[in-house]
TORKOL-4160 file (C-alpha; in steps of 0.2 Angstrom, whole numbers, padded with zeros to 4 digits, m for minus):
234
<pt num="1" X="0416" Y="0606" Z="0389"/>
<pt num="2" X="0419" Y="0587" Z="0388"/>
<pt num="3" X="0438" Y="0591" Z="0387"/>
<pt num="4" X="0437" Y="0602" Z="0402"/>
<pt num="5" X="0428" Y="0589" Z="0412"/>
<pt num="6" X="0439" Y="0575" Z="0408"/>
<pt num="7" X="0454" Y="0580" Z="0419"/>
<pt num="8" X="0442" Y="0584" Z="0434"/>
<pt num="9" X="0434" Y="0567" Z="0432"/>
<pt num="10" X="0451" Y="0559" Z="0432"/>
<pt num="11" X="0456" Y="0568" Z="0447"/>
<pt num="12" X="0440" Y="0563" Z="0456"/>
<pt num="13" X="0444" Y="0545" Z="0452"/>
<pt num="14" X="0461" Y="0546" Z="0459"/>
<pt num="15" X="0455" Y="0554" Z="0475"/>
<pt num="16" X="0441" Y="0541" Z="0477"/>
<pt num="17" X="0454" Y="0527" Z="0473"/>
<pt num="18" X="0466" Y="0533" Z="0486"/>
<pt num="19" X="0452" Y="0535" Z="0499"/>
<pt num="20" X="0446" Y="0517" Z="0495"/>
<pt num="21" X="0463" Y="0510" Z="0497"/>
<pt num="22" X="0465" Y="0518" Z="0514"/>
<pt num="23" X="0448" Y="0512" Z="0519"/>
<pt num="24" X="0452" Y="0494" Z="0514"/>
<pt num="25" X="0469" Y="0494" Z="0522"/>
<pt num="26" X="0463" Y="0489" Z="0540"/>
<pt num="27" X="0453" Y="0475" Z="0532"/>
<pt num="28" X="0468" Y="0469" Z="0521"/>
<pt num="29" X="0479" Y="0469" Z="0536"/>
<pt num="30" X="0466" Y="0459" Z="0546"/>
<pt num="31" X="0464" Y="0447" Z="0531"/>
<pt num="32" X="0483" Y="0444" Z="0531"/>
<pt num="33" X="0484" Y="0440" Z="0549"/>
<pt num="34" X="0470" Y="0428" Z="0548"/>
<pt num="35" X="0477" Y="0420" Z="0532"/>
<pt num="36" X="0494" Y="0419" Z="0541"/>
<pt num="37" X="0487" Y="0410" Z="0556"/>
<pt num="38" X="0478" Y="0398" Z="0545"/>
<pt num="39" X="0494" Y="0394" Z="0535"/>
<pt num="40" X="0505" Y="0392" Z="0551"/>
<pt num="41" X="0493" Y="0381" Z="0559"/>
<pt num="42" X="0491" Y="0370" Z="0543"/>
<pt num="43" X="0510" Y="0369" Z="0541"/>
<pt num="44" X="0512" Y="0364" Z="0560"/>
<pt num="45" X="0499" Y="0351" Z="0559"/>
<pt num="46" X="0507" Y="0343" Z="0543"/>
<pt num="47" X="0524" Y="0344" Z="0552"/>
<pt num="48" X="0516" Y="0335" Z="0567"/>
<pt num="49" X="0508" Y="0322" Z="0556"/>
<pt num="50" X="0524" Y="0318" Z="0546"/>
<pt num="51" X="0536" Y="0320" Z="0561"/>
<pt num="52" X="0545" Y="0334" Z="0553"/>
<pt num="53" X="0550" Y="0341" Z="0570"/>
<pt num="54" X="0562" Y="0333" Z="0582"/>
<pt num="55" X="0550" Y="0338" Z="0597"/>
<pt num="56" X="0535" Y="0327" Z="0600"/>
<pt num="57" X="0517" Y="0333" Z="0598"/>
<pt num="58" X="0514" Y="0352" Z="0601"/>
<pt num="59" X="0531" Y="0355" Z="0609"/>
<pt num="60" X="0539" Y="0362" Z="0593"/>
<pt num="61" X="0525" Y="0375" Z="0593"/>
<pt num="62" X="0527" Y="0379" Z="0611"/>
<pt num="63" X="0546" Y="0382" Z="0610"/>
<pt num="64" X="0544" Y="0392" Z="0594"/>
<pt num="65" X="0531" Y="0403" Z="0603"/>
<pt num="66" X="0543" Y="0406" Z="0618"/>
<pt num="67" X="0558" Y="0410" Z="0606"/>
<pt num="68" X="0548" Y="0423" Z="0597"/>
<pt num="69" X="0542" Y="0431" Z="0614"/>
<pt num="70" X="0561" Y="0431" Z="0619"/>
<pt num="71" X="0565" Y="0442" Z="0605"/>
<pt num="72" X="0553" Y="0455" Z="0612"/>
<pt num="73" X="0562" Y="0455" Z="0629"/>
<pt num="74" X="0580" Y="0455" Z="0622"/>
<pt num="75" X="0579" Y="0465" Z="0605"/>
<pt num="76" X="0565" Y="0477" Z="0608"/>
<pt num="77" X="0568" Y="0486" Z="0624"/>
<pt num="78" X="0563" Y="0503" Z="0617"/>
<pt num="79" X="0551" Y="0509" Z="0604"/>
<pt num="80" X="0545" Y="0525" Z="0596"/>
<pt num="81" X="0527" Y="0519" Z="0598"/>
<pt num="82" X="0526" Y="0513" Z="0616"/>
<pt num="83" X="0536" Y="0516" Z="0632"/>
<pt num="84" X="0538" Y="0498" Z="0636"/>
<pt num="85" X="0537" Y="0486" Z="0621"/>
<pt num="86" X="0538" Y="0470" Z="0631"/>
<pt num="87" X="0524" Y="0475" Z="0643"/>
<pt num="88" X="0513" Y="0481" Z="0628"/>
<pt num="89" X="0516" Y="0464" Z="0619"/>
<pt num="90" X="0512" Y="0454" Z="0635"/>
<pt num="91" X="0496" Y="0464" Z="0637"/>
<pt num="92" X="0490" Y="0462" Z="0619"/>
<pt num="93" X="0495" Y="0443" Z="0619"/>
<pt num="94" X="0487" Y="0439" Z="0636"/>
<pt num="95" X="0471" Y="0448" Z="0631"/>
<pt num="96" X="0470" Y="0439" Z="0615"/>
<pt num="97" X="0473" Y="0423" Z="0624"/>
<pt num="98" X="0460" Y="0426" Z="0637"/>
<pt num="99" X="0446" Y="0431" Z="0624"/>
<pt num="100" X="0450" Y="0418" Z="0611"/>
<pt num="101" X="0454" Y="0402" Z="0621"/>
<pt num="102" X="0451" Y="0404" Z="0640"/>
<pt num="103" X="0434" Y="0412" Z="0640"/>
<pt num="104" X="0428" Y="0401" Z="0626"/>
<pt num="105" X="0434" Y="0386" Z="0636"/>
<pt num="106" X="0445" Y="0379" Z="0623"/>
<pt num="107" X="0461" Y="0381" Z="0634"/>
<pt num="108" X="0454" Y="0372" Z="0648"/>
<pt num="109" X="0447" Y="0357" Z="0638"/>
<pt num="110" X="0463" Y="0356" Z="0628"/>
<pt num="111" X="0475" Y="0356" Z="0643"/>
<pt num="112" X="0466" Y="0341" Z="0651"/>
<pt num="113" X="0474" Y="0326" Z="0643"/>
<pt num="114" X="0483" Y="0333" Z="0629"/>
<pt num="115" X="0496" Y="0320" Z="0622"/>
<pt num="116" X="0486" Y="0306" Z="0629"/>
<pt num="117" X="0481" Y="0291" Z="0619"/>
<pt num="118" X="0466" Y="0289" Z="0608"/>
<pt num="119" X="0458" Y="0301" Z="0595"/>
<pt num="120" X="0453" Y="0313" Z="0609"/>
<pt num="121" X="0471" Y="0315" Z="0615"/>
<pt num="122" X="0477" Y="0317" Z="0597"/>
<pt num="123" X="0464" Y="0330" Z="0594"/>
<pt num="124" X="0469" Y="0340" Z="0609"/>
<pt num="125" X="0487" Y="0339" Z="0604"/>
<pt num="126" X="0483" Y="0347" Z="0587"/>
<pt num="127" X="0472" Y="0360" Z="0595"/>
<pt num="128" X="0486" Y="0364" Z="0608"/>
<pt num="129" X="0498" Y="0366" Z="0594"/>
<pt num="130" X="0486" Y="0378" Z="0585"/>
<pt num="131" X="0485" Y="0388" Z="0601"/>
<pt num="132" X="0504" Y="0390" Z="0602"/>
<pt num="133" X="0505" Y="0394" Z="0584"/>
<pt num="134" X="0491" Y="0407" Z="0585"/>
<pt num="135" X="0500" Y="0416" Z="0600"/>
<pt num="136" X="0517" Y="0415" Z="0590"/>
<pt num="137" X="0509" Y="0424" Z="0575"/>
<pt num="138" X="0501" Y="0437" Z="0586"/>
<pt num="139" X="0518" Y="0440" Z="0594"/>
<pt num="140" X="0525" Y="0443" Z="0577"/>
<pt num="141" X="0511" Y="0455" Z="0573"/>
<pt num="142" X="0516" Y="0465" Z="0588"/>
<pt num="143" X="0534" Y="0465" Z="0582"/>
<pt num="144" X="0529" Y="0471" Z="0565"/>
<pt num="145" X="0518" Y="0485" Z="0573"/>
<pt num="146" X="0533" Y="0490" Z="0585"/>
<pt num="147" X="0545" Y="0491" Z="0570"/>
<pt num="148" X="0533" Y="0500" Z="0558"/>
<pt num="149" X="0543" Y="0516" Z="0559"/>
<pt num="150" X="0557" Y="0506" Z="0550"/>
<pt num="151" X="0546" Y="0505" Z="0535"/>
<pt num="152" X="0540" Y="0523" Z="0536"/>
<pt num="153" X="0558" Y="0528" Z="0537"/>
<pt num="154" X="0562" Y="0517" Z="0522"/>
<pt num="155" X="0548" Y="0525" Z="0512"/>
<pt num="156" X="0553" Y="0543" Z="0516"/>
<pt num="157" X="0571" Y="0539" Z="0512"/>
<pt num="158" X="0566" Y="0530" Z="0495"/>
<pt num="159" X="0554" Y="0544" Z="0491"/>
<pt num="160" X="0567" Y="0558" Z="0494"/>
<pt num="161" X="0580" Y="0549" Z="0484"/>
<pt num="162" X="0568" Y="0546" Z="0470"/>
<pt num="163" X="0564" Y="0564" Z="0470"/>
<pt num="164" X="0582" Y="0569" Z="0468"/>
<pt num="165" X="0585" Y="0556" Z="0454"/>
<pt num="166" X="0569" Y="0563" Z="0446"/>
<pt num="167" X="0575" Y="0581" Z="0446"/>
<pt num="168" X="0592" Y="0576" Z="0440"/>
<pt num="169" X="0584" Y="0567" Z="0425"/>
<pt num="170" X="0572" Y="0581" Z="0423"/>
<pt num="171" X="0585" Y="0594" Z="0421"/>
<pt num="172" X="0597" Y="0583" Z="0412"/>
<pt num="173" X="0596" Y="0572" Z="0396"/>
<pt num="174" X="0588" Y="0557" Z="0405"/>
<pt num="175" X="0575" Y="0547" Z="0397"/>
<pt num="176" X="0558" Y="0544" Z="0404"/>
<pt num="177" X="0552" Y="0526" Z="0405"/>
<pt num="178" X="0533" Y="0523" Z="0409"/>
<pt num="179" X="0537" Y="0504" Z="0409"/>
<pt num="180" X="0549" Y="0505" Z="0424"/>
<pt num="181" X="0537" Y="0517" Z="0433"/>
<pt num="182" X="0521" Y="0507" Z="0432"/>
<pt num="183" X="0530" Y="0490" Z="0436"/>
<pt num="184" X="0539" Y="0498" Z="0451"/>
<pt num="185" X="0523" Y="0506" Z="0457"/>
<pt num="186" X="0514" Y="0489" Z="0456"/>
<pt num="187" X="0528" Y="0480" Z="0466"/>
<pt num="188" X="0527" Y="0492" Z="0481"/>
<pt num="189" X="0511" Y="0485" Z="0489"/>
<pt num="190" X="0515" Y="0466" Z="0485"/>
<pt num="191" X="0532" Y="0467" Z="0493"/>
<pt num="192" X="0525" Y="0475" Z="0509"/>
<pt num="193" X="0510" Y="0463" Z="0511"/>
<pt num="194" X="0519" Y="0447" Z="0504"/>
<pt num="195" X="0533" Y="0450" Z="0516"/>
<pt num="196" X="0521" Y="0451" Z="0531"/>
<pt num="197" X="0512" Y="0436" Z="0525"/>
<pt num="198" X="0529" Y="0426" Z="0523"/>
<pt num="199" X="0536" Y="0431" Z="0540"/>
<pt num="200" X="0520" Y="0428" Z="0549"/>
<pt num="201" X="0517" Y="0411" Z="0542"/>
<pt num="202" X="0535" Y="0404" Z="0545"/>
<pt num="203" X="0533" Y="0388" Z="0556"/>
<pt num="204" X="0550" Y="0390" Z="0564"/>
<pt num="205" X="0558" Y="0404" Z="0574"/>
<pt num="206" X="0568" Y="0418" Z="0565"/>
<pt num="207" X="0576" Y="0433" Z="0571"/>
<pt num="208" X="0565" Y="0448" Z="0566"/>
<pt num="209" X="0580" Y="0458" Z="0558"/>
<pt num="210" X="0583" Y="0444" Z="0545"/>
<pt num="211" X="0566" Y="0448" Z="0538"/>
<pt num="212" X="0563" Y="0467" Z="0543"/>
<pt num="213" X="0579" Y="0474" Z="0535"/>
<pt num="214" X="0578" Y="0466" Z="0518"/>
<pt num="215" X="0560" Y="0469" Z="0517"/>
<pt num="216" X="0562" Y="0487" Z="0522"/>
<pt num="217" X="0576" Y="0489" Z="0509"/>
<pt num="218" X="0566" Y="0482" Z="0495"/>
<pt num="219" X="0551" Y="0492" Z="0500"/>
<pt num="220" X="0561" Y="0509" Z="0500"/>
<pt num="221" X="0570" Y="0503" Z="0484"/>
<pt num="222" X="0553" Y="0501" Z="0474"/>
<pt num="223" X="0547" Y="0518" Z="0480"/>
<pt num="224" X="0564" Y="0526" Z="0475"/>
<pt num="225" X="0563" Y="0518" Z="0458"/>
<pt num="226" X="0544" Y="0523" Z="0456"/>
<pt num="227" X="0547" Y="0541" Z="0461"/>
<pt num="228" X="0563" Y="0543" Z="0450"/>
<pt num="229" X="0554" Y="0536" Z="0435"/>
<pt num="230" X="0539" Y="0547" Z="0437"/>
<pt num="231" X="0535" Y="0558" Z="0422"/>
<pt num="232" X="0545" Y="0574" Z="0420"/>
<pt num="233" X="0531" Y="0586" Z="0419"/>
<pt num="234" X="0514" Y="0586" Z="0428"/>
């Protein structure tokens, strides 16, 4: 009986593990966004303090924010998820801005005397930069949401290619490597989430394709390797 119950217990653990992973996914994504905003604001503040940027005060953060918003207008005219990506992004960012900064009174207080002398003016400059960086990060979040079909397509292509390679290895004389399978499987999630964190935390403007295409390629490649190296017989 113990031998018969062991496979059932393993299957239940796998199902519970999958359900737990899916349940934690929204919280993981939220944590990545919060951590990205924190890292971006910290980098921007350090850059202002040490004069890394050619623009004075919060001007660098403001120009970076408008550059990211410009990508939505010029590069994302159509999407599979929404009919008007630019309008959708504007609504989301404006709503977040109203609830996070306007209704709390932060925007009104910061915009009065930002860049003036004294410790109060300096504090307002740093807070204004933090506002621009937060809106920039939210803009990148919208871009990632609108381009999520790219990662889904990469996963499907990688999975299909991996299944074909697995069948060729299964019916041929190919060797099975659990080492490759387990390491490729472990790299799938870090590539996805680390790529998001890196892209959202960049303190300068970058074209989304410079991040999206390599990250989607690596994501699909790891899925293909993990699928192709999966054990021959279930």
